[in-house]
N, C-alpha and C positions, 0 to 999 in steps of 0.2 A: 422333490422338496427336501428329502432327507437321504442320507447315505454317504458312502465313501467318495463318490464322484461329484458331490455337491460343492459348488464354489463357496469359499469362505466369504464372510461379510466384507464389503469394501473397506470399512474402517479397520478391520483386523488385518487386511492385506496391506493397507497404507502403514499401519503401525509396524508390521514386520519388515517392510522395506526401509522405513526410517531407522529402525534398530540395526538392520544390516549395513546401512550407510553411516552408522555411528551418530545419527542425529537424535537429539533429545527434545522433549517437550518441556524444557526448563522454564519457558515463559508462559505456560498454561496458567490461566487465571489473571494474567497481566493485561493491561490496556497500553498500547503503544501508539503515540501520536507521531506521524511522520509528515513533514512538509516537503513538497517537491514541485518542480516545474518553476518557471519564471513568472513574474507578475508584469502587468502592463501599467505603467504609471503615466500620468499626464505629462506632456512635454511643454516646456515654455517656448517662447519665440526663438527661432533659430536652432532649436534642438535637433539632433539627429533622430530620424524615425526609429521607432522600436524595432529591433530585429529579433525574431523568435529563435529560440534555441532549445534543444532537448537536453535535459539532465536526467540521466537514468539512474543516478545514485540513489535518490530517494525511493524510487520504485523498487530497486533492488533491496534496499533496507526493509521496505514494507513486506516484500515477499519473504525475506529471510526471517523476519520477526513472526510472520504468520506461520511459516513452516516449523517454527519452534513452539507453536501453540498459543501465541498471543492473539488477542482481539486487536486488529489494526484499524486505526482511523487515519486515512490518507487525505491530507489537505493539499490540493494540487491546483497550480495555475494552468493557463491554457497550454496544452500539449497534444501531440498526436499519439503519445504513448498509451498503451492499454493498461489500466491498473490491474494488479493481481486479483484473481477471483476471490470472492468472499471478504474483501476489505470494505469497510464503510468509506465511501468517497465523498469528500466535501469539495466542490468545485468553486474556486474563487478566481478573480481577475486582478484585483489590486491588493496591495499590502494593507490598505485601510479596510478592505472587505475581509481580509484574513483576521485582523484584530477584532472586527465587529462580530464575525461569525464564530470564531473560535475562543477568543480570550474572554469575551463578555457573556458567554452562554451559561 
């Protein structure tokens, strides 16, 4: 439990690695809202069916903000991507649902 061979606390190890990589926690205490993934909207008569696509940009932004110390809220449409660990994830399907759940809360 104590002594020279004892492993450092995981948080201390993570901080040392981030310092060695030149990363800072300059967003500590900030809340970052990121929207990602496409939405599915109703189609009128004769419309082309919705085609799913993956947008990794929002997920990469969420991960980067989190690694800089921010609390991240990730609002995401349907996707097969896995959100970064420790993000608050709000799953939506349509743009109306995004407005309802995020902007009127």
